[in-house]
N, C-alpha and C positions, 0 to 999 in steps of 0.2 A: 561265075563272077567268084576275086579272090576272095578267099574271109578274111577277113580283119575282124582285129583284139580291139573291142568300142571298151576301154572303161569313160566310169562318170564320174560327177560328184555329185549334191543336190544339199543345199543345204535349204530350211528353215526357220526360223531365228536360230537359237540354240539349238536345233537338231537339225541332227548331221545324216542322214541316209547318204549310202557306202550303192553306187551301180556297179555289177562288173559283168562279164560276158565274155564267153570261153569261147577261145579260137577252135574253129574244125564244127561248130553247135551251127543245125540246119531252123535259120529258123522258120517257125509254124506261120502260117503266115493266119493263118487262126490265131495264131496269140498275138501280143504286146508287141508294140517291136523293141521294146528293151523289156528282159526277163529278170527281174530281177536272183537274185541267189545269194543273195547272203543280204541283211538290213539293218542295224544296229544306229541307237537311241541314245544322246549326249542328254542328261539332263542340265539343265543349270548349275555352276556352280556356287556350292552355297557360301555362306560370308566371308569371310573370312579376313579380322582384325590386322593393322598391319603390323604394330606388339607383336611382336614374338612368341610371347605369353602365355595368348592366344585372353586376352582381359581386356574384357570390356568396359575402362573408367565411366562411368558417372559426370558428368558434363557439372562444372561446382556453378554451387547457390547465387545468382546474382543479388543484389541486397533490393530487389524490388517481387523476388521470391525471399527475402529472408523474413520483410519486415509481414508479407503474406502469411507467414509462417508462424511471426513472432504474433499477429492477430488472432491469426486463429488457437490460439496455444491460449492467447488473453480467455477469451471469446469462451473457451476450456473451458478456461478457470471459473469463468465469470457463470456459466449454468450450475459450476461446479457448487460452486454458490451458494444463490441466486435454490439449487434443489437442498441445502446441505440447511437453509433458508426453511425451508417450505419444513421438512420433515418436523425445521427445530417448532415450527410452529403449529402442524400436527399434533407435535405431543403437549405442546403447551395447552390446542383444544383437549387435547383423551382426560388429564390430568382436570381441567376444570373439569371437563363434562363431567368426570367415577367426583371429584369432590362439588357438583349440584347434584349428583345423585347421592350422599352420606346426607349431606343436607337434608335431600326429600327424607330420605330414609326417619331423620330424625326427629326430621318437624310430624311422619307422617305416626312416632313408637311415639310418640309425648300425644298425636291426638285420638291417637286409639287406646291410651290410658286414661285420658281423659273423660270418653263416653262409657270407659268401662269401669271406672271412678263413678260412683251417689249423685249426679246431680246438685245434693242441696246434703251440709251433714245436721244442717241445727250448732245447738251451742254446744261444744265438743263432742259433739258425737264423735263412733269414732265406731271404721268398718271393716269386718275383718277380708281376708283375701277373694273371698268368694263375692261378695256386696253386703254379706247380713250382719247386721250393727251387733256392738259388740255393750250384750248384755255389763249392768255392775250393778254396784247393787246400791238401793237409796239414797244410805249417807255418802255416798259418791258423787249425786246429781247435784252437776256443779250451780251454782245462783241462779236465780233468776238477774236479770240486767233488764227491769222494768224499763216505758220509752215514758217521757213528759206523759202528763196529761191532756196540752193542746194538744199535742199525737197524737192520743187513746183518745178524743171530742171529737178529733177533723175523722179519723176512723170509722168511728162508727158514724157520728152521722153522716157520713156516703157511703153506709155500706145497709142505711137505714131509705136512704136518695134509692137505693139500689131493689132494696126488698119493694119498694110502695112501686115499684114502677111493674114489677113483678108479682102482685099478690103473696106477699108474704108474710107470714105476723112476725110483732115484735116489739118492742119500745128499747131504748136507750135508757133508761135502768138495769130493763131485766139483763138485755146486751153484753150492760157494764160488771156488773156482778157477778153474770158467770164467766167470762173475761181475767179477772180479779180473781177469782177462783183459783181457776182452775188455769194460769200461765205469772201468775198477777204482773198484766199488762207486757210479756216479755212477748214479741211477735217471733223472737229466732228460740224458744223453749225444745225442745224435745223431749222427751218420758223416754231414759234407756233403761229402766227399772220394772215397771209396772207384766202383766201377764200379755198383754199387746208387744213389748218391746220384744219378748221372751216367742213371740209369732213372727217376726221380723216388721211390724207393721205396726212398728209407738207414733205415739200420736202427738203432730207440731204445730204447734202456733198458738195464736189470741188463747184459742177456743178449742185447743187441746183435740185436732182431728185428724184421723187415721188417713190414709192415701183411698181407700175401697171409698171409705163415703164421701172424704174430697172429689176421686171422679165422679164418682155417682151422684153425688149435689151439686157439683160446680155449674155457678149460672151463670149463663153465655155474657157475653161481656168483656164476665172479672180476670181481668190473674189466673192464668191457669201453675204460675205457681204457689203454694199451699200454704207458702209465709211468707204470704204477701195481705195486707191481716184487711181489709177490705175485701180477695176474694173470702178469706179464708172468716171469716164471721159472717158473710151470705150462705156458704153452703154448709155453716155450724148452723146457721140458722134455716136451710133451707133443711133436714136433717129435722132438728128440732122442731119445726112445723109439722114435718110429715111422724110423725116416731108417739109429739106429744098437746102437737097441738098451735104450739106456737113457745117461743125462750124464756118466756117470764114463762113456763110451767116448771120449768128446766131450773133446779135447788142442791143440785151434788151432780158426784158425777152422771155423765149422760151419754 
C-alpha cells in the first residue's frame, strides 16, 4: 500500500490544533489513527481599541446622569450640614453642662460655708475662722433692744403653760424680774465679754442660757433654737428648778 501524507487542521472555538502526518511512517495498529507530532494552542486575541492611540475614551455623561450626580452632591452637602449642626449642638450641650456644673459648684460652696458658719450670731456677735466667738471688752457690748411689754407678756404666759404641763415650778413675776436683769428683755442678746464667752459658750437669749445648759434642760415640744423666747424661758426655768428649786429663788446671776 502507498504511503500518503495527510495534513489536517482541527479548530475548537478559538483554539487551533495542527495535525501533521509524516510520509513513510508505519502505522501502529495499537496507536491512534492520527498521531500528533506537534500541537499549538492560540489564546483569543485581546481586545484592541480601534483608535490608533489605544486609549479608551469614557462615554459622555448624559443629562440624567448629570442630574443624578448633582443630586448626590446635594445629598453630600446636606449630610455635611447635618453633621456640622450636630457638632454645634453637641458643643452647645457641652457648654451648657459646664455652666450647670460651675453653678452647682458655686451653690455647693455657698452651702458648705453656711454649714460651717454658726447657726446664730446673736446681736452684734462676730466669729473667728475656726467658729469661736470673738471676745470683746464689756464696754463694747452692743446695747440691748428690748421687746415690747406685750411681747414679753405673751412669751412668759406661753412658757408658764408649758412649764405647768411639765411640772416645772415658777411664777410670772419671778420669770419677768430675772429676764429683765439678764437681758433687758432682748431675746437676741449674747454676752461676748464674760468668762463663758472666753470658754466659747456665751450666754444667750432672754434668760442668758449657755448652749450646754439649753441642750440638757430643753423641754420637748418647744423650739430647739436657743433664741426662741418661749424655749429659752422654759429651759432656764427647768434648770433653775433643778439647781435652786424654782426660778423664783434666783435673784442674781445663776
